[in-house]
C-alpha positions, 0 to 999 in steps of 0.5 A: 445525455452527458456521461456525468448525468448518466453516471449519476443515475447509475447505482453505485456498486462495488464491482465498479470500484473494485475494478479500479483498485485491481487495475491500480494495483496491477499497474503498481505491481507490474513495475516493482520487479523491473524498476530496480533493474531499470535503475541498474542499467543507468548505474555502475555499481550496486551501492549507487543502484540502491541509493538511486532506487531509494531516491525514486521511492522517497520522491514517489512517496512524498508526493503521495504523502502530501496529496493523499489527504488533499485528494481525500478532502477534495473528494469529500467536497466534489465527490469521489468520481472526478478525482478517480478519473483524473488520477487515472489519466495522470497515471497513464501519462506518467508511465508513458514518460517513464518508458521513454526517459534516457537518464536517471534525472528524467526518471526521477521526474517521471516518478514524481509525476506518478506519485502525484497521480497515484494517491487515490487509495483514500478516495477508493476506500472512502467510495467503499465506505460511502456505499456500505454499512459500518458493520460490513466494512471489514468484509468490504476492505477484505474485498479490496484485499482480493482486488489488491492481491489479484493485481499484485499477483498478475502485475509482478508476474507479467512485469518480470516476464515483460521486463526480460523482453524489454526493460521499458515494455512494462511501463508502456503496458501500465500506461495503456491500462491506466488510460483504459481505466480512466475511460472506464471510470469516465463513462461507467463509474457512478458517484457514491457521495450525494451532494447533501453529504459533502463537506466544505473544503479547507486546507487544514483538513487537507494538511497531512500532518495536522490530520495525523495529529488529530487522529493520534489524539483520539483516545478511542483509536490513538494507539491503533494509529501508532500501530498503523504507522509502525506496521506500514513502515515495516511493510514498506521496508519489506516490499521496497527492499525485496527486489534489491535484497533478493538480487544481492543475496540470491542473484534473482532476476526480474522474472524470479522476483516477479514470481515471488511477488506474485506469490505475495499477491496470492497470499494477500488474496487468500488472507483478505478474501478468504480468511478476513470474515472468518477471523473477524467473526471469530476473534474480532478486529483487534485480535485479528490485528494481533494474529497478523502482527505475530505471524509477521514478526516471525516471517520477517525474522525468517526472511532475513535468516534463510540462506537459500532463495527457495526458502522464501516461498514457504515463509510467504505461506506462513505469513498469510495472516499478516495481510489481515492486519491493514484491512482490520485496522482500517475497519476499526478506524472507519467504524469510529469515524463520522460519514462526513469525515471518511475521505479526510480520515482515510486520506490521512491514514493513506498519507501516513502509509505513503510517508512510511513508503518514504521513510522505509525505503530511504532507511532500508536502501541505505542499509542495503547500500552499505551491505552492497559494499560487502556483497563480494566479501561476505558469503551470501548466507551471511545474516547481516545481509538480512538486517532490514528484515530483522528491523521489520520483525522488531517493529512488529513486536513493538506493534503487538505491545501497543495493541495489547495496551489498547486492548487493556485501555478498552477493557478498563473503559468498559469496566468503568462504564459498567460500574457507573451504570 
């Protein structure tokens, strides 16, 4: 019996997809502490290092932006399993390539390939939506957060340690893990989307821009889509500029950044694994979003203000509720979306997130590049070096205002419905 037929008879379950999410996040996390250092080994000054890092982040994000909805729509047509399996094999190939390149141009090309093959967040989330009830999706997306957090705990920690041994070693490890993950999916992962529930494919459905416009025009969730955009922009700016910021300001190396980013992963796992259900049950999804955004605004501001590196760690603890925001928003949108449109809709959201991974690093690294000129002039405690985080705090405050506007609209709509009844 073929592996496809065998897998089709296996009952879909969360352990399968959670293992894929974990390894996918682990593969991403292991690279974060070492990629800026790898770029620095090919450059001669901090400003050039920052600008090249921005270029790699932008190219990676552009590929994810355009391919996220495409893969989501293809999964609506052909099923989730083949898309997930093929992406893992592509991810393995791209990271073996990164480990062997000897120039910035080839590194840029390899990251483009990596972005093209790691655009499967939408498919993974759609897989989860296929096999769970609408009322359980906030909890399920929280379980994704556990897998995400664990991958982001172990990935940066191992990446920083391996990077100190050999700067290319983490990429070989990622390649091997992605290859194993692809084989696991090929032989073990069952399909979650029955043929009778599949949708026809069209380029319009796979267009990230038109899909986003459709989402924004939905009166029930349009304002929350705006919040998703701004929140993802702030989060991308924080993550993508973290290593350069701490290197410029505190002199942190790959190992120290791996430890710090591992702590961010712990915070994510605690929030989305242990606290998600508690917060959603007590406050509801919309107010959980507000709580997360408030702690984020405070935390971002403090990241930019602290004069010493050790102070970053208590702020990571303070901002634990921040990591509830994304899953809560996803749950709201998923519950308001038809089953036949889950892949396309979530694909659009994930594509928007990756667009923010384009815009955020491009802007953040430009700011850091300008600040890098002053690294030898300004004291390391100068608040201007934290400008990127102040911008993130401002974006969070705007998000809070938009969520309050959404809640006000919802209350008025509910009151009008009651008066008509």
